[in-house]
C-alpha positions in Angstrom: -102.6 -41.4 -5.5 -105.0 -38.8 -4.8 -104.3 -35.4 -3.2 -106.6 -32.2 -2.4 -105.1 -29.0 -1.1 -106.7 -25.9 -0.2 -104.8 -22.9 0.6 -106.3 -19.4 0.9 -108.7 -19.1 -1.9 -107.1 -21.6 -3.9 -108.1 -25.4 -4.5 -105.7 -28.1 -5.7 -106.4 -31.7 -6.7 -103.5 -33.8 -7.8 -104.0 -37.7 -8.9 -101.0 -39.6 -9.9 -100.1 -43.2 -10.6 -96.6 -43.7 -10.3 -96.6 -47.6 -10.3 -98.4 -47.3 -14.0 -96.0 -47.0 -16.7 -95.6 -43.6 -17.9 -96.6 -42.5 -14.5 -99.8 -40.6 -15.7 -100.8 -37.3 -13.9 -103.9 -35.1 -13.6 -103.2 -31.9 -12.1 -106.2 -29.3 -11.4 -105.8 -25.8 -9.8 -108.2 -22.9 -9.2 -108.6 -19.7 -7.4 -111.5 -16.8 -7.1 -109.3 -13.8 -8.8 -110.9 -14.0 -12.3 -112.4 -11.2 -14.2 -115.9 -12.2 -14.0 -118.7 -10.6 -11.9 -119.1 -11.1 -8.1 -117.0 -11.1 -5.2 -115.2 -14.3 -5.9 -115.0 -14.7 -9.5 -113.7 -18.2 -10.5 -110.6 -18.8 -12.3 -108.5 -21.9 -13.8 -104.9 -21.6 -12.9 -103.8 -25.3 -14.2 -105.6 -28.1 -15.6 -103.4 -30.7 -17.4 -102.7 -34.1 -17.9 -99.2 -35.8 -18.1 -98.1 -39.0 -19.5 -94.1 -39.9 -19.5 -92.7 -36.6 -20.1 -95.4 -34.9 -22.1 -98.0 -32.3 -20.8 -101.2 -31.2 -22.5 -103.6 -28.6 -20.9 -103.2 -25.2 -19.2 -100.1 -24.4 -17.1 -97.0 -22.2 -16.9 -95.6 -21.2 -20.2 -92.4 -22.7 -21.6 -91.1 -19.0 -21.5 -91.7 -18.5 -17.5 -90.0 -19.6 -14.8 -92.4 -19.9 -11.6 -89.7 -20.5 -9.4 -88.2 -17.1 -9.4 -91.2 -15.0 -8.0 -90.2 -13.2 -5.0 -92.2 -14.0 -1.7 -94.6 -10.8 -2.0 -97.3 -10.3 0.3 -98.9 -8.2 -2.7 -101.0 -10.9 -4.8 -99.7 -9.3 -8.2 -96.1 -9.3 -7.6 -93.4 -7.3 -9.4 -94.2 -5.6 -12.7 -91.5 -7.4 -14.9 -92.3 -10.8 -13.8 -92.9 -13.1 -16.6 -96.2 -14.5 -16.1 -98.1 -16.7 -18.4 -100.4 -19.9 -17.9 -101.3 -21.2 -21.3 -103.0 -23.9 -23.2 -100.0 -25.8 -24.3 -98.3 -28.8 -25.3 -94.9 -29.4 -23.7 -92.3 -32.0 -23.6 -89.5 -32.6 -21.0 -86.1 -34.1 -22.3 -83.8 -34.8 -19.4 -80.1 -34.4 -19.9 -78.3 -36.1 -16.8 -78.9 -35.5 -13.2 -78.9 -31.5 -13.3 -79.9 -30.4 -16.7 -82.9 -30.7 -18.9 -84.9 -29.2 -21.9 -88.4 -28.3 -22.2 -90.1 -27.8 -25.7 -93.6 -26.3 -26.1 -96.1 -24.9 -28.2 -98.6 -22.5 -27.0 -102.0 -21.0 -27.6 -101.2 -17.6 -29.4 -102.8 -14.1 -29.0 -101.4 -11.2 -31.1 -102.2 -8.1 -28.6 -101.6 -5.2 -30.8 -102.4 -1.3 -30.0 -104.6 -0.4 -32.7 -104.4 3.4 -32.2 -104.2 5.1 -35.7 -106.7 2.1 -37.1 -109.6 1.7 -35.0 -110.9 -0.9 -37.4 -107.9 -3.3 -37.4 -108.1 -6.5 -35.8 -105.4 -8.9 -34.4 -105.3 -12.3 -36.0 -103.4 -15.6 -34.9 -101.6 -17.7 -37.6 -99.7 -20.0 -35.8 -98.9 -20.9 -32.2 -96.3 -19.6 -29.8 -93.2 -21.9 -29.8 -90.4 -21.9 -27.3 -88.0 -24.1 -25.6 -86.1 -23.5 -22.1 -82.9 -25.1 -20.9 -82.5 -25.7 -17.1 -79.7 -26.5 -14.5 -80.5 -27.1 -11.0 -78.5 -28.5 -8.3 -79.6 -29.4 -4.8 -78.3 -27.1 -2.0 -77.3 -24.5 -4.6 -80.3 -23.6 -6.9 -81.2 -23.3 -10.4 -80.6 -21.3 -13.7 -83.0 -21.3 -16.6 -82.9 -19.6 -20.1 -85.8 -19.7 -22.3 -86.6 -18.2 -25.7 -90.1 -17.8 -27.6 -90.9 -17.3 -31.2 -94.3 -15.7 -32.1 -96.2 -14.8 -35.0 -97.9 -11.4 -34.3 -100.5 -10.5 -37.1 -102.8 -8.0 -37.9 -105.6 -7.2 -40.4 -106.2 -3.6 -41.1 -108.3 -1.5 -43.3 -105.4 0.1 -45.4 -102.7 -2.4 -45.7 -104.5 -5.4 -45.4 -102.9 -8.6 -43.5 -99.6 -7.9 -41.7 -97.2 -10.0 -39.9 -94.3 -9.6 -37.6 -91.9 -12.0 -35.8 -92.0 -11.7 -32.2 -89.2 -13.3 -30.2 -87.3 -13.0 -26.8 -85.1 -14.5 -24.5 -85.6 -14.6 -20.5 -82.7 -15.4 -18.1 -84.0 -16.4 -14.5 -82.1 -17.8 -11.6 -82.9 -18.7 -8.0 -80.1 -19.4 -5.8 -79.1 -20.0 -2.0 -77.3 -17.3 -0.3 -76.1 -16.9 3.2 -77.5 -19.2 5.8 -81.3 -19.7 4.8 -81.4 -16.6 2.8 -82.1 -16.9 -1.1 -82.4 -14.5 -4.0 -84.1 -14.4 -7.3 -83.1 -12.6 -10.4 -84.5 -12.3 -14.0 -83.7 -10.3 -17.2 -85.9 -10.6 -20.3 -85.5 -8.8 -23.7 -87.0 -9.1 -27.0 -89.7 -7.8 -29.7 -93.4 -8.4 -29.1 -93.3 -9.8 -25.6 -95.4 -7.9 -23.5 -98.2 -10.5 -23.3 -95.9 -12.5 -21.3 -95.3 -9.6 -18.6 -97.0 -9.4 -15.4 -97.8 -5.9 -16.4 -100.1 -7.2 -19.5 -103.0 -4.9 -19.1 -102.9 -3.1 -22.5 -102.2 -4.4 -25.9 -98.6 -3.7 -26.3 -97.1 -6.4 -28.3 -96.8 -4.3 -31.6 -98.4 -1.4 -32.9 -98.1 1.1 -36.0 -95.6 3.6 -37.4 -96.9 6.9 -39.1 -97.3 4.9 -42.5 -99.7 2.0 -40.8 -96.9 -0.4 -40.9 -97.2 -2.9 -38.3 -94.1 -2.9 -35.8 -93.3 -5.2 -32.8 -92.3 -3.2 -29.6 -89.2 -3.9 -28.1 -89.2 -5.0 -24.5 -87.0 -5.1 -21.7 -87.7 -6.4 -18.2 -85.6 -6.8 -15.0 -86.5 -8.2 -11.7 -84.6 -9.0 -8.5 -85.7 -10.4 -5.1 -83.9 -11.4 -1.7 -85.2 -13.3 1.1 -83.7 -13.0 4.5 -84.7 -15.4 7.3 -84.4 -13.6 10.6 -85.4 -16.7 12.4 -87.4 -20.0 11.7 -90.4 -18.1 12.1 -89.7 -14.6 10.6 -88.6 -13.6 7.1 -88.4 -10.6 5.0 -88.2 -10.1 1.2 -87.3 -7.0 -0.8 -87.9 -7.1 -4.4 -87.7 -4.7 -7.6 -88.7 -4.5 -11.2 -88.1 -2.4 -14.0 -90.0 -2.7 -17.5 -89.2 -0.3 -20.5 -90.9 -0.5 -24.0 -89.9 1.5 -27.2 -93.3 2.8 -28.3 -94.0 3.0 -31.9 -94.7 6.0 -33.6 -98.5 5.8 -33.6 -99.1 5.0 -30.1 -101.1 7.6 -28.1 -99.1 9.9 -25.8 -100.5 8.1 -22.8 -99.3 4.7 -23.9 -97.4 2.6 -21.1 -93.7 3.3 -21.6 -92.0 2.5 -18.3 -92.5 1.5 -14.9 -90.6 0.7 -11.7 -91.8 -1.4 -8.9 -90.0 -1.9 -5.1 -91.5 -3.6 -2.2 -90.2 -4.8 1.3 -92.2 -7.0 3.6 -92.2 -8.7 7.0 -93.7 -12.1 7.5 -94.3 -14.2 10.5 -94.9 -17.7 10.3 -97.4 -18.1 13.2 -98.2 -21.8 12.7 -97.0 -24.3 9.7 -100.4 -23.7 8.0 -100.9 -19.9 8.9 -98.8 -16.9 7.8 -99.3 -13.3 8.5 -97.4 -10.5 6.4 -97.1 -6.7 5.8 -95.7 -4.9 3.2 -94.7 -1.4 1.7 -95.0 -0.8 -2.0 -93.7 1.7 -4.4 -94.8 2.1 -8.0 -93.9 4.6 -10.9 -95.2 4.8 -14.3 -94.0 6.9 -17.3 -96.1 7.3 -20.6 -94.9 7.8 -23.9 -95.1 11.7 -23.8 -93.1 11.5 -20.9 -95.7 12.4 -17.9 -95.4 10.4 -15.0 -96.7 9.5 -11.5 -95.8 7.4 -8.5 -97.5 5.9 -5.7 -96.9 4.4 -2.3 -99.2 1.8 -0.7 -99.2 -0.3 2.4 -100.6 -3.8 2.3 -101.2 -6.7 5.0 -102.0 -10.5 4.1 -102.9 -13.7 5.8 -102.4 -17.3 4.1 -104.2 -20.5 6.1 -103.6 -24.0 4.6 -106.0 -26.3 5.4 -104.3 -29.3 4.5 -100.5 -30.1 5.0 
C-alpha cells in the first residue's frame, strides 16, 4: 500500500505491506523549515523503516509524546513542549489492549555552555537511552510516562575529560473533556534535559561551576492546552508553557533562566482540506541576572491539504 500526502509545506510518503509477515513499512516526511539558506530550506522530519515492532531511522524521541502538542496556529508551539526527532532504534512491546512499552536508544549530543572555558568541546560517549509506558483507551484518551538517561561529557583545557549523568522524567496526557473538547498536559523534570525542550536554541544541558567542574543543569518544564469545539467548523485552543533552569555558577549573566508562554486562537475549518486561524501569543523571558522582558504577537495561518 502506497500513500502520498502533501499538507502545507510538508510532503509525506508512507509505504506499507500489511499482508507480508512483519508488516514492513517505510515512512518519509519532509518540510521546508530547515536552517539552511534560501526561502524554503529543506528539512527531513521522519525517515525510517519498520519491521515487526522494530523501528530504525529518524523519528520522534522515546522521551517525546507527539500527541500532546496543543493545536496552535504558531508553528513553533509552546516553549516547554518536549520536541525531539532523532536517529534511533526503537522497540515496541504491547502489554494487552490498552498498554504498551517502548524501548529505544538515540543519537547523542552533549550541549554544554562553555562560558568560562572557550576551548572546551563537547564529546559523546554513549547513545541516549530511554523507555516509555503508555496507556490509551478509545473515547477517553491516553497517559504516557517516559524516562531518559544521557552521558553528557566535555573535554576542557584544565580538567581534561569530564562526564556527568543526565536524566529526566516526562509525564504527558491527552484526554477527552466535555462534548468534543480535549485537553493536553505535560510535566517534565530532570538534569541535562534542555536538548529535548522546544526552546533548545542555546547550549543548556550542562555548564561549569566556578572551579571548572562540569555540572548538569536542572530543568523543569510545564505545559497545558485546552481545545474547545464551538461548532463542527469552529474551534479554539488556549495553551501555556513554563520553563525554569537552575543555572550553573560560571554561566553568563544573560544566560537563559526562565520563560513563560501563552496563546489563544480561533480556527475556522472552511473545508475538510482547508483551515484558517488567527492567534494571540504572549512570551516572557528572564535571564540569570534577573533581567527580563516580554512581548505580545498576533499571527494568522492557513493550512491546505492537497490529498485526503
